[in-house]
C-alpha positions as CSV (number, residue, x, y, z in Angstrom):
1,M,42.5,98.1,122.5
2,V,39.3,100.2,122.8
3,H,36.6,99.2,120.4
4,K,35.4,102.1,118.1
5,N,31.7,101.7,119.0
6,S,32.4,102.0,122.7
7,Q,34.1,105.4,122.0
8,N,30.9,106.7,120.3
9,K,28.4,105.8,123.0
10,A,26.6,109.2,122.9
11,F,26.6,109.2,119.1
12,N,25.2,105.7,118.9
13,N,22.5,106.5,121.4
14,L,21.0,109.2,119.1
15,N,18.3,108.3,116.7
16,S,19.0,108.3,113.0
17,D,17.9,111.9,112.4
18,R,20.1,113.3,115.1
19,R,23.1,111.2,114.0
20,T,22.5,112.6,110.5
21,A,22.4,116.2,111.9
22,V,25.6,115.6,113.8
23,K,27.3,114.5,110.6
24,L,26.0,117.4,108.6
25,L,27.0,119.9,111.3
26,F,30.5,118.4,111.2
27,E,30.7,118.7,107.4
28,D,29.8,122.4,107.8
29,T,28.6,122.8,104.2
30,L,24.9,123.5,104.9
31,T,23.1,126.1,107.0
32,D,21.2,125.1,110.1
33,E,18.0,125.7,108.1
34,E,19.1,123.3,105.4
35,I,20.2,120.7,107.9
36,A,16.8,120.9,109.7
37,K,15.0,120.3,106.4
38,K,17.2,117.3,105.6
39,V,16.3,115.6,108.9
40,N,12.6,116.7,108.5
41,R,12.7,119.0,111.5
42,S,12.3,122.7,112.1
43,R,15.2,125.0,112.6
44,R,14.0,125.5,116.2
45,T,14.2,121.7,116.9
46,L,17.7,121.6,115.6
47,A,18.6,124.5,117.9
48,K,17.2,122.5,120.8
49,W,19.2,119.5,119.8
50,K,22.4,121.6,119.6
51,N,21.9,122.6,123.3
52,D,21.2,119.1,124.5
53,P,24.2,117.7,126.4
54,L,23.9,114.2,124.8
55,F,23.9,115.8,121.3
56,V,26.9,118.0,122.2
57,K,28.8,115.0,123.5
58,A,27.8,113.0,120.3
59,Q,29.2,115.9,118.2
60,R,32.5,115.8,120.1
61,E,32.7,112.0,119.8
62,Y,31.9,112.1,116.0
63,S,34.6,114.8,115.5
64,I,37.2,112.7,117.3
65,S,36.3,109.6,115.3
66,Q,36.7,111.6,112.1
67,L,40.1,112.8,113.2
68,D,41.1,109.2,114.2
69,N,40.0,108.0,110.7
70,A,42.1,110.8,109.0
71,L,45.2,110.1,111.1
72,P,46.7,107.3,109.0
73,D,46.4,109.4,105.8
74,S,47.7,112.5,107.5
75,I,50.8,110.6,108.7
76,K,51.4,109.3,105.2
77,E,51.2,112.8,103.8
78,L,53.6,114.1,106.4
79,I,56.1,111.4,105.4
80,K,55.7,112.3,101.8
81,L,56.3,116.0,102.6
82,I,59.4,115.1,104.6
83,K,60.8,112.9,101.8
84,H,59.7,114.9,98.8
85,G,58.7,118.4,99.9
86,K,59.4,121.0,97.3
87,S,61.0,123.4,99.8
88,E,63.2,123.0,102.8
89,M,60.7,125.0,104.9
90,V,57.9,122.6,104.0
91,K,60.1,119.6,105.0
92,L,61.1,121.4,108.2
93,Q,57.5,122.1,109.2
94,A,56.5,118.5,108.5
95,I,59.4,117.2,110.6
96,Q,58.4,119.6,113.4
97,T,54.8,118.4,113.3
98,V,55.9,114.7,113.6
99,F,58.3,115.5,116.4
100,K,55.6,117.6,118.3
101,R,53.1,114.8,117.9
102,A,55.7,112.3,119.2
103,G,56.3,114.6,122.2
104,L,59.9,115.1,121.1
105,F,59.7,118.8,120.3
106,S,57.9,121.8,121.6
107,D,58.1,125.3,120.2
108,V,56.3,126.6,123.3
109,G,59.4,126.5,125.4
110,S,61.0,124.4,128.1
111,P,60.7,124.4,131.9
112,D,64.1,126.2,132.2
113,L,63.1,128.8,129.6
114,D,59.8,129.3,131.3
115,K,61.5,129.8,134.7
116,A,64.0,132.3,133.1
117,K,61.0,134.3,131.6
118,V,59.3,134.4,135.0
119,R,62.5,135.6,136.7
120,K,63.0,138.3,134.1
121,A,59.4,139.5,134.5
122,I,59.7,139.6,138.3
123,A,63.0,141.6,138.0
124,E,61.4,144.0,135.5
125,A,58.4,144.5,137.8
126,R,60.8,145.2,140.8
127,I,62.7,147.8,138.8
128,S,59.5,149.5,137.8
129,E,58.2,149.5,141.4
130,H,61.5,151.0,142.6
131,Q,61.4,153.7,139.9
132,A,57.8,154.5,140.8
133,D,58.7,154.7,144.5
134,R,61.6,157.1,143.7
135,L,59.3,159.3,141.7
136,E,56.7,159.4,144.4
137,S,59.3,160.2,147.1
138,D,60.8,163.1,145.1
139,N,59.3,166.5,145.8
140,S,57.1,167.1,142.8
141,D,56.9,170.8,143.7
142,D,60.7,171.3,143.5
143,T,61.3,170.7,139.9
144,T,64.9,171.2,138.9
145,V,66.0,171.4,135.4
146,N,69.7,171.0,134.7
147,I,70.8,172.3,131.3
148,N,74.4,171.7,130.3
149,F,75.8,173.6,127.4
150,D,79.0,172.4,125.9
151,I,80.6,175.6,124.4
152,P,83.7,174.8,122.5
153,K,86.7,176.7,123.8
154,E,88.2,179.2,121.3
155,D,91.3,178.0,119.6
156,S,94.1,180.3,120.8
157,N,95.7,180.2,117.4
158,A,92.4,181.1,115.7
159,S,91.9,184.2,117.9
160,K,95.4,185.6,117.1
161,S,94.7,185.8,113.4
């Protein structure tokens, strides 16, 4: 098992002010100006930090650690929804989420479905190319318009009256 602190190397290598800035940026409740004031820095300094590769990596690590921390509660809530959801749709969505996470379900498609879609797209492209070739090979100067009129034949009994 990987120790939590070893997963947050970049975050732990930041000084206290930068770690605080990472946390505040993650919470996303303050403006950059307000965050800069909280860590006793200028807005410009915060902007420099946000472009620093170590700071960016620390932000990513912190985000992942927060997701890891929320995972047990999230799973508990999904189980509650599956068991006690007020609608069948809510239950179904919770079940699908659990299955997707477990790698047992994908709504994106399957390899066979993806292959079929590719074959269909290729066939449609070939048909379009063939039609375009036929149009190009036709004489565009010799436009022929065929008009068919279906004129009903007179009823022989009706004409005798």
